[in-house]
C-alpha positions as CSV (number, residue, x, y, z in Angstrom):
1,M,-6.2,-55.2,-51.6
2,A,-6.7,-51.6,-52.7
3,V,-10.0,-49.9,-53.3
4,T,-10.7,-47.2,-55.8
5,I,-12.8,-44.4,-54.5
6,L,-13.4,-40.7,-55.6
7,C,-12.2,-37.6,-54.0
8,D,-15.5,-35.8,-52.2
9,H,-14.4,-32.4,-53.5
10,C,-12.7,-32.6,-57.0
11,G,-13.8,-36.3,-57.9
12,M,-10.1,-37.7,-58.5
13,Q,-10.0,-41.4,-58.3
14,L,-8.1,-42.6,-55.3
15,S,-6.6,-45.7,-54.4
16,R,-6.8,-46.5,-50.7
17,R,-6.7,-49.6,-48.4
18,P,-10.1,-50.7,-47.1
19,S,-9.2,-49.8,-43.8
20,A,-8.4,-46.1,-45.0
21,V,-11.6,-45.6,-46.5
22,H,-13.9,-43.0,-44.1
23,N,-17.2,-41.2,-44.6
24,R,-15.4,-38.3,-46.2
25,N,-12.3,-39.0,-48.5
26,F,-9.9,-36.3,-50.0
27,C,-6.9,-36.4,-52.3
28,S,-5.2,-33.7,-50.4
29,Q,-5.5,-31.3,-47.5
30,A,-6.3,-28.5,-49.7
31,C,-9.5,-30.3,-51.0
32,C,-10.4,-31.4,-47.4
33,G,-10.1,-27.5,-46.6
34,K,-12.3,-26.4,-49.4
35,W,-14.8,-28.8,-48.8
36,Q,-15.2,-27.8,-45.1
37,S,-15.5,-24.1,-46.1
38,Q,-18.2,-24.9,-48.4
39,H,-20.2,-27.4,-46.2
40,W,-19.2,-26.8,-42.6
41,V,-21.1,-23.4,-42.3
42,G,-23.4,-22.3,-39.3
43,K,-25.4,-24.9,-38.1
44,N,-23.8,-27.7,-40.3
45,S,-20.4,-27.4,-38.4
46,P,-19.7,-29.9,-35.9
47,R,-18.1,-27.0,-33.6
48,Y,-21.5,-25.0,-33.8
49,R,-22.5,-23.6,-30.3
50,G,-25.8,-21.9,-31.0
51,G,-24.2,-18.9,-33.0
52,P,-22.2,-16.0,-31.8
53,P,-22.8,-14.8,-28.2
54,T,-25.2,-11.7,-27.9
55,K,-25.4,-9.3,-25.1
56,L,-27.8,-6.4,-24.1
57,C,-26.4,-2.9,-24.0
58,P,-27.2,-1.3,-20.7
59,Q,-27.0,2.2,-22.1
60,C,-28.9,2.1,-25.5
61,G,-30.9,-1.1,-24.9
62,E,-29.6,-2.8,-28.2
63,H,-28.4,-6.5,-28.9
64,F,-24.7,-6.7,-29.9
65,I,-22.3,-9.6,-30.7
66,S,-19.3,-9.6,-28.0
67,Y,-16.8,-12.6,-27.7
68,D,-15.2,-10.6,-24.9
69,S,-16.7,-11.7,-21.4
70,G,-15.7,-8.4,-19.9
71,Q,-17.5,-6.2,-22.3
72,V,-20.6,-4.6,-21.0
73,C,-21.6,-1.9,-23.7
74,C,-21.7,-2.1,-27.4
75,S,-19.4,0.5,-28.1
76,K,-17.0,3.1,-26.5
77,V,-19.6,5.8,-26.9
78,C,-22.1,4.1,-25.0
79,S,-19.5,2.9,-22.3
80,N,-18.4,6.6,-21.9
81,K,-22.2,7.8,-21.4
82,R,-22.6,5.1,-19.0
83,R,-19.8,6.2,-16.9
84,S,-20.4,9.8,-16.9
85,R,-24.0,9.2,-15.6
86,K,-24.3,11.0,-12.2
87,V,-26.1,10.3,-9.0
88,S,-27.6,13.2,-6.8
89,L,-26.2,12.9,-3.2
90,V,-26.8,14.9,-0.1
91,C,-23.8,16.4,1.9
92,K,-23.8,15.3,5.3
93,N,-22.3,18.2,6.8
94,C,-23.9,21.2,5.1
95,S,-27.0,19.4,3.5
96,K,-26.0,20.6,-0.1
97,I,-27.1,18.4,-3.0
98,F,-24.4,17.5,-5.3
99,E,-23.8,14.9,-8.2
100,R,-21.2,12.3,-8.4
101,P,-20.5,9.3,-11.0
102,Q,-21.8,6.1,-10.4
103,S,-18.2,4.6,-10.0
104,F,-17.8,7.1,-6.9
105,V,-20.7,5.6,-5.2
106,Y,-19.8,2.1,-5.8
107,W,-16.2,2.5,-4.4
108,H,-17.6,4.6,-1.7
109,N,-19.7,1.5,-0.5
110,I,-16.9,-1.1,-1.3
111,R,-14.6,0.8,1.1
112,G,-17.0,0.8,4.0
113,H,-17.8,4.9,4.2
114,K,-20.9,5.7,5.6
115,Y,-21.6,9.4,4.6
116,F,-21.2,11.5,1.6
117,F,-19.5,15.0,1.6
118,C,-19.6,17.6,-1.1
119,C,-16.0,18.7,-0.4
120,M,-13.1,17.7,1.9
121,F,-13.7,21.0,4.0
122,C,-17.1,19.3,4.9
123,C,-15.5,16.3,5.6
124,S,-12.7,17.6,7.8
125,S,-15.4,19.8,9.7
126,F,-17.8,16.9,10.3
127,Y,-15.2,14.4,11.7
128,V,-14.2,16.0,14.7
129,K,-13.9,15.1,18.3
130,E,-16.2,12.2,19.3
131,V,-17.4,11.5,15.9
132,H,-13.9,10.8,14.5
133,P,-13.2,7.2,14.2
134,R,-9.7,7.8,15.9
135,W,-10.7,9.9,18.6
136,K,-9.4,9.6,22.0
137,E,-10.2,11.7,24.8
138,D,-6.9,11.2,26.8
139,R,-4.1,11.5,24.0
140,G,-1.3,11.0,26.7
141,S,-2.4,7.3,27.1
142,I,-1.1,6.6,23.7
143,K,2.1,8.7,23.8
144,N,5.4,7.0,24.3
145,K,6.1,8.7,27.8
146,K,10.1,7.8,27.5
147,R,10.4,9.3,24.2
148,T,8.4,12.4,25.1
149,L,10.5,13.0,28.1
150,R,13.8,12.7,26.0
151,T,12.6,15.4,23.1
152,S,10.9,17.8,25.7
153,K,12.2,21.1,26.2
154,D,13.3,20.7,29.8
155,M,15.5,17.7,28.8
156,C,16.9,19.9,26.1
157,E,17.9,22.7,28.8
158,W,19.3,19.9,31.1
159,R,21.8,18.8,28.4
160,K,22.9,22.4,27.9
161,Q,23.6,22.8,31.5
162,I,25.4,19.6,31.9
163,Y,27.6,20.6,28.7
164,N,28.2,24.0,30.2
165,R,29.2,22.9,33.6
166,D,31.7,20.3,32.2
167,N,33.0,22.7,29.6
168,F,31.7,20.6,26.7
169,T,34.6,18.1,27.5
170,C,34.4,14.2,28.1
171,Q,34.8,13.5,31.5
172,L,36.2,10.0,30.8
173,C,38.8,10.6,28.3
174,G,39.2,14.5,28.2
175,N,38.5,14.8,24.5
176,R,36.8,17.8,23.3
177,S,36.0,19.4,19.8
178,R,38.7,21.5,18.3
179,K,40.0,22.7,14.8
180,G,40.5,19.4,12.8
181,N,38.9,17.2,15.6
182,L,35.1,16.9,15.7
183,V,33.8,15.0,18.9
184,Y,30.3,14.3,19.5
185,L,29.0,14.7,23.0
186,N,26.3,13.1,24.8
187,A,24.5,14.1,28.2
188,H,24.7,10.9,30.2
189,H,22.4,10.0,33.1
190,I,24.5,8.7,35.9
191,Q,21.5,7.0,37.6
192,R,19.2,5.6,34.6
193,V,15.9,7.4,34.3
194,V,14.1,3.8,34.3
195,D,15.4,3.4,38.0
196,E,15.4,6.9,39.3
197,P,12.5,9.0,37.3
198,A,12.8,11.7,39.9
199,L,16.6,12.5,39.1
200,A,15.8,12.8,35.1
201,L,16.2,16.3,35.3
202,S,18.7,16.7,38.2
203,I,22.0,18.3,37.1
204,S,24.0,16.1,39.6
205,N,22.9,13.1,37.9
206,G,24.3,14.0,34.5
207,I,27.9,13.8,33.2
208,T,29.2,14.7,29.5
209,L,30.8,11.9,27.6
210,C,32.1,11.7,24.1
211,D,30.3,9.3,21.7
212,D,32.9,6.3,22.1
213,C,32.9,6.5,25.6
214,H,29.1,6.7,26.1
215,K,28.9,3.6,23.7
216,S,31.2,1.8,26.3
217,T,28.7,2.2,29.0
218,Y,25.8,0.4,27.2
219,G,24.5,-2.5,29.6
220,K,27.1,-1.2,32.2
221,E,25.3,1.9,33.5
222,K,25.2,0.5,37.2
223,I,29.0,-0.3,36.8
224,F,30.0,3.1,35.8
225,A,27.7,4.9,38.1
226,S,30.0,4.9,40.9
227,V,32.8,6.0,38.6
228,F,31.0,9.0,37.3
229,S,29.9,10.0,41.1
230,D,33.5,9.8,41.9
231,I,34.5,11.9,39.1
232,L,32.1,14.8,39.8
233,T,32.9,14.7,43.6
234,K,36.6,15.1,42.9
235,K,35.8,18.1,40.8
236,G,33.4,19.5,43.1
237,R,30.3,19.2,40.7
238,A,28.1,16.7,42.5
């Protein structure tokens, strides 16, 4: 059985089932929206949460409305003024008083730095020897001795002597560079430097090989040692 009711906004008569009758009844969605815009305002709204959020500007001290959780200042003017505020600091090296922005001090502490410096020259002048965090009295203990030997001046001179003695020719295949045929040469240690470090710069412990022949000796140095020794002995270069 239908019931006759009135629209709460325009007063139009409506025919509804008893189960469809509510506290507020409207003839259309438009009437519902107009009624809510007139009555659900401010504290009367069911979604009222105590008004817009207000914050205190740390620069000018005024209260302002902000829906952005990351906003700190009331305006860009106050934000720029706050960022431009500087702090007086004392240089650790020359004791000079200088100014830096607050953000500089903030990130300085976040990164774990201890001292402030007015310029890069003071910073580099202060961190020397024992004061430097990476200072090591014996630098030789952290060097790669094998790499240092192979790139040393004595090793370069040793290679030149090996090439000159063998006439820049591979002693296995006899290949050498000529016009239209570029050959890369290597000065090979007959006895490995790891096994015989005392023979690292010995002329009799070296032989000239091309790149392909040198690669064929990888992992077989001890097998080829006797072969290379026989080659140098026959040519009177041992």
